[in-house]
C-alpha positions, 0 to 999 in steps of 0.5 A, a space after each residue: 499500500 502506498 504511503 498516503 502522505 507521499 500520495 498527497 505530497 504533504 508531511 506527516 504533521 501536516 494540518 487538515 487544511 494543508 491536506 485538503 488543499 493538496 488534495 484539491 490541487 491533485 484531484 484537478 490534475 489526476 481526474 480522468 476527465 482531465 486526462 482523456 486517453 490515459 488508462 491509469 488516470 482513473 486508478 491514480 485518482 482513486 488513490 489520491 481520494 482514498 488517501 484524503 479520505 483517510 488523512 481527513 478523518 482524525 480517527 482513521 489518520 491516527 489508526 493509519 499512523 499506528 500502522 493499522 488498517 484505517 478502514 478496519 472497524 469503522 462504520 458509519 463514518 467517512 464519505 458514502 461515495 466518491 461523489 460525496 467526498 468530491 462535494 465535501 471538498 469542492 461544494 456543489 459546484 463540482 470538481 471543475 466548477 461550472 461547465 468545464 466538463 459538462 457531463 461531470 455534474 451528472 453524478 449528482 443524481 441521487 445515489 442508491 440507498 445504503 443497506 444494513 444487515 446483521 451477520 451472526 458468527 461464533 467467537 472462533 470466526 471472530 477470532 480467526 476471520 471468516 467469509 460470509 455469503 450474505 443475501 438481502 433485498 434491494 434494488 438491483 441493475 436491470 438485466 433487460 437494459 443493463 441499467 441505462 433505462 432504455 428499451 432493447 435496441 435503443 439508447 438514452 439521448 442527451 438532454 436537449 434542455 441542459 446539453 447533458 450537464 444535468 443543470 441549467 442556468 437560471 436568471 432571476 430578477 432581484 433588487 440588485 438586478 438579474 442574478 444567475 443561478 444554477 438549478 437541476 435540469 427539470 427535463 432530465 431530473 439532473 441525469 443529463 439524458 432523456 429516454 424516448 423508449 423506456 425499458 418495460 422491465 424497470 419502467 426506465 428506472 434502470 433498476 428493479 427489486 430483487 435479492 442481491 448476494 455478496 461475499 463478505 470477508 470478516 477480518 480476524 479480531 472483530 468484536 461484538 457490534 463492529 460494523 463493516 462498510 462495503 462501498 458500492 454494494 448497496 442499492 443500485 443507483 439506476 441510470 448512471 447514479 452510484 450505488 449505495 453502501 452495505 453496512 454489516 453489523 457483526 454479532 458474536 455468539 458466546 463460546 462455551 469454553 472461552 470468553 474474550 478480553 480484548 485480544 485475549 482469550 480466557 480459559 478456566 482450567 480445573 485442577 485438583 488439590 494434589 495437582 496444584 500442590 505438586 504440579 502437573 502438565 495439562 492439555 488445554 483446548 485452542 480456539 482454532 482447534 487442537 490442544 496445547 500442553 501447559 505446565 502447572 507449577 508446584 504450589 500454584 494458587 487458585 486464580 493463577 493465570 498461565 499465559 500461552 502467547 499467540 493463541 488468542 484472537 487476531 488484532 483488528 487492523 494489526 498483525 499477530 494474535 493475542 494470547 490465551 490466558 489459562 485461569 487456574 481453578 483449584 477444585 476442592 472435593 466434596 467427597 473423599 474415599 477413606 484412603 484419601 481422607 486419611 491421607 489428608 488427615 496425615 498431611 494436616 498432622 504433618 503441617 500442624 493444620 487444625 481440622 475439625 472433620 464431621 463425626 459422620 461424613 466423608 469417610 462413611 460415604 
């Protein structure tokens, strides 16, 4: 991944205003409309836009500076689309102002709605990462007209009213004379195109209701309530408008053996009195399957934690995994055999440990 600061040509301590000025300059220079015939122009422009989206957001920038993934774990923040980003920087006048590239204003058409779905996974999937196939109901591209709204065998035509710009100049009288303003073209509703023969399947909308499916990569280390955003995977915008985004809310089911604490996993291991006093090696399960042998040292006290490095959950946006923390629970028997009771009584006598066993109790049972 390219260095975002180098892409924008700013220092790492650059202010938000310096970052915005750098992006404005580079956006005008690298936009595909300003570089016709250059096949790499679009990719360069997207890289510049991604760098600005990260560095203009204080939280994303801080995570990026720490070496983390600036897009991991962020939900509703950021810009809904590239068009939203450009409008936030250049205003409603567009990247090139009024009319320098007339068709660029067509992207002002309302984008598709965002879609939000919830996916439930188990703790193992959250710890190690997984892929999920999701299905949801939303408007999708019309297969009959391929989204352009025109009947098969015909094509949309440039709007004669606005010349394809999607906007028209309107003169209004005021106390200071005639004032020129720019409004959305009422003939084409800002799309820049008109349709003489609408598609019968979608009625000229370019979109139809249906079920969409998408594969979502859930990164290792996600927490319960994490929201992932998939740009452009929401509702289809129709007739050249950008699609909405897909937001995936993560719900994690409790695990029967482990509980989570940050990037670490907690496992409770039961050992007997003799094992805690004399020491023992025990096998403990791992979240990814299999087992690991841990050593319980002689004289281990209840609540002692034995750390197994690198066997916890993945670290979201970072490399490596947390640890498995084996919490020792010393189990006191509720019933003793005659031999076991005699052995304990001998131990108590040897250590001058006073006991008052019940007259009728363990030995009899």
